[in-house]
N, C-alpha and C positions, 0 to 999 in steps of 0.2 A: 714225617712226611708232611706233603703242602697238600692244604686245605682252603679254599676259600671261607673264610668264617665271618659271621655276621656282631657286630657285639653291640649294637642298637639299632632300633628300628629306623628306618628312614632312608634318604635318598639312595640309589644303586653305588654311587660311591663310598657308603657305610659294608660295601662286601671289600675284602682284605685277603690278600695271599699272605697266609703264616703258617708254619712248622709247627704242628701240632703230633701228637703222640700216634703211633700207627695204630689201629683198632685190631682186638683180637675175637676169633670168634667164637664164642658158647656154644653148648650143648645145642645140637640142631642146625648149628649155624654157619656158612662156609667166610671167607672171603674174599673178595673179588676184588684185581687189580685192574682197576676203572681205564679205561678205554675212552669212555663217551658218557656225558651225563645229559640230560634231556633237562631243557629249560621250561619253564611253564607262565601262562599269564598269574597264576595262583602263587607260583616264586616270590613276582614281583609286588602281589597283593602282600602277602605275609610279609614280604620283608621292609615294606613301607610302614607296617604295623595296622592293617588292616586287616581281623579275622577273616577265614575264610571257611566255611562250614561248622559244622557244630564243637568240632574242637579247641575253637581258640586260637589264640598265638602262644609258640614254643618258650621255654624259657631260653633269654640270652646268657652267654653268646651259643648258638648253633651253627652248625654247619649247612647250608640248606641242599636241594637236590633227592628229588622224590623218585628217580628211576637211572638205571644204571646199565651200562654193555659192556662186557671186559671177558676174563679169564679168573678162574676160580685159582687159587694161588694157595690157600690154607684150608681146613677141615677143622671145626668143631667137633665136638664128640657127638657120635652117633650118625652120623655122617657118612652116606656110601661114597668108598673111596673111586667110585668112576667118575665122582663130580672133579674130581682133582684134574685140575689141565683145560678144563671144558671151556668152551665159549658161550656163556650166558649172557643173559638180558634177565632184568628183574625190578619190580617196583619196591622200593624200601619201605612205604610207608611212612610213620611218624615213632620215633622221631627222624627225620629224613638222613643225611649223611651222604649225600651224593657227589657233591660237588669237590671231590677229594684227590688224592693218587690210590688207597685203598677203600673199601666200603663193607661192610658187614651185614649179609642177608640172610634171612631165614631159607634152607635147603627147599624147604617144599613150595617155595614161590620161583623157582627157577625156573627158566626159560632155556633149552637149546637153541642155539643162533648159528645157521647152516653157515657153510666156509661160504657159502656165494655171497653174504653181506658184510658189508664191514660194519665197525660200530655203532656210526653214527646213526645209519640206515637201521641197522637191525633196534637202536634205542626209538627212533623215528617211530617204527610199526609197533614195539610192544607198549609204546607211552601214546602216543596220540594217534597210531594205527588203530588202537583196540577200541577207543571212542566213534572210530569213524566206521568199524563193525555195529557196534552198537547202537548205532542212530541210523547206521541201514539198515538193520536189522527191524527197527521199529517203524523205518518208512515203506518199504517193502514194495521198490520200486520196479516199475516196468518200460517196457519199450516203448510204450506206450504216453509215456509221461515228460512233460514238460517241466523241466528240475530250475529252481532259481538258487544258485548257492551264494551264501553273504560272505565274504572276506574269502574269496577264492584261492587268491594267493598265498593264504597263511597254513600253519601245520596242518589243521584237522582238514581247510576246504579243500588242500589239494586232492586229498585222496578221495574227498564225494566226489567232485567233480571228475576223475578219472574211473570211479567206481558204477557212478550214476551213467558213463558212456558204457564201460563194460556191459552192461545190460542194457544197452541200447538206446537208451533215454537222451532226449535233448538237453542241451544244459545250458544256462544261461548264469557267465560267470560276473561275480560283482565284486567290484574290487576297488581300492586307493591310491589310482596313481598308476601310469602309462606302464611302469616294470611290471605292475602286478598284472594287470588287464593283459599284458602280454604273455605274462605267465600262464594266466589260466585259459585264455587260447590255445596255448602251446600243447597243455592239457588236455584240450577237447573239447572246450566250451564252443559254440557255435557263435555266440556272441558276449565277447568282453566287455563290461560297461563300467566306466570308472564313476563309482557311487558319490563323489565329492563336488560333481559337476551337478547345475543344479537343474539340468534336461534327463538326467539318466534315468526317470521312471519313463519318458517321451519314448525315450530312445528303446526301451523294451517292447514298450506297447506298440511303437512302430515295426519293428522285427517281428513280435507276436501277429502283426495285422487284425488287431483285434480281439483275439482270441487271449484267454488267460493263461497263466504257468499253472501245472497241477498240484505243484508241492514246492512249499520253501522248505530248504534246510538252512537254519539259521542261528548261527552266534555272536552276533553282533548286539542286538537289541536297540533299543533307542529307536532314534527317529528311521534308520535302516529298516529294521525290523520293521516298522508299523509301512513305510512306504513299499517296503516288497509285500506284504500281504495284501496290498490293496493290487496289488498287480497278479493276485490269484483269482484265478477264473470261479465260476461257481462251483463248489462241490469240492476245492481244492483245497488241500491240508498243509496246516503248517508245523515242520517240527523244531522246537527250540532246544540249543542245547547250552543256555550260556547267553551272558551279555558285557561281552569285553567295552562296552561302549560304557558301562559302568549303571545302565538303567537298564531293566526288563519294557519290553515294547507293551503300551497300554493300550488297552481296547474295551470297548464294551460287548457284553453278551450279545445284546442288540445289534452290533455293528456285524458280528461273525453271523449269527443267526439268518442275517438280511440275505448272504450268498452263502448260507449253509456252508460256509469254513470251519473246518475241524482243527483245531488244535492242541499240542502233547508237547509237555515237557519230557525229553527222555533220558535226561538224570538222573543218578539217586537208585536207591532199589525200587520206588514204586514204579521206574523206567525201565527196570530189567535190569539194572548197573548192578549188580550180585557180586562177591565175589569169583563165584565159580564161573558166572560170565563175562567178568572182565576176564579171566586166566583165559578159558576158551577162545575169545575173540582176539586175546592177544597173538594166540598159537596160530589163528588164523592168519592173521593180516602179517605175520612172519614167514606163514607159508605162501601166499600171495606173492610177497615179494620175491623169497628166494627163488619162486619159479617165475619172476618176469612178469606179473598177471599186473602189479602196481610199481613206480617207480618211486619211491621216496624222496621229496625235495628237503634237501637240507640246506641251514647256513651255518659255519661251524665259528666257533671263537675257541681261542688256547684259553685253560683252566684260569690263567693269570687276568684275563679280558673279562672277567663275571660278569663285572659293576657296566664294561662298555653291552654286552649281551644285554641285559637286563635293561639300559636306556634306550636301545636301539628298539627292544621289543617292546616297554613300554609307548616311544615314538611312533610304532608302528611303522618302523624302517626294515623290517626284514620281512624275508619271504622263506616259505615253506617251515619245516622246525627247527629252532635253533638249540643247538648243539653245542655244548663246551667237550673240548678233546684235548 
């Protein structure tokens, strides 16, 4: 089969399409004819040789790809025959193997995909969508909230903007560049601001008329996160779910206490991101998209252009969820 193989950690161009043996499912596993593979910033970090999380780096050569959507085409032993031919989405865990024509996964992790969803949209919901649902469960947004969303045109940010609007909250989307701010506005942000411009904080303050935002949903970190926390009003709450900028925001307890700001890191088991909750959130996200309640924003690349997808994602040149097809 065709697969994208990484033989040496380094730049995006180290990802190359090769012919490798077809995988075969073992006991309790299925093989999936892959229609779409999700691409993460985590993938780019690992590819470059930067460990992400406690697991360290995989052995090379390896096939990246943490999540796939497609059709079950072969069953291992002790797997219910009802899965054969089913459209599914699944998180592969470690090792990955998703940037390929076929992938093997445990049957216990499969999520059925509604016929109303295309494979790229399904993987956006089952992967990034589930994270959004976890963040939102922690945020407990209400119609009275004024929500700041950083990276509002990204895979996660687009879901957060739409979901905040669904509960009636006011949304201010922060993104980099006119194309991205236009997308945030189209998804429901009442104000979309380019945080690459030096006056971005002043624009938000002027829009709010002296009042502060009540909630920050941030996955960027660094100066953007710090500047966004400064836009929260007294008693505001900041939820963090990563730092794509490369560094978390730096605050002192005294700074936060002065305005009664509460902060929370939502990712990981301490934030409720357990295997059971991740599966539940993925199912809820898929159902919401199938019902038309959320519209996944995806940017697709052919499997053979995985290196291009990585380079553009790292260069902040993509919108929505990046998917290989």
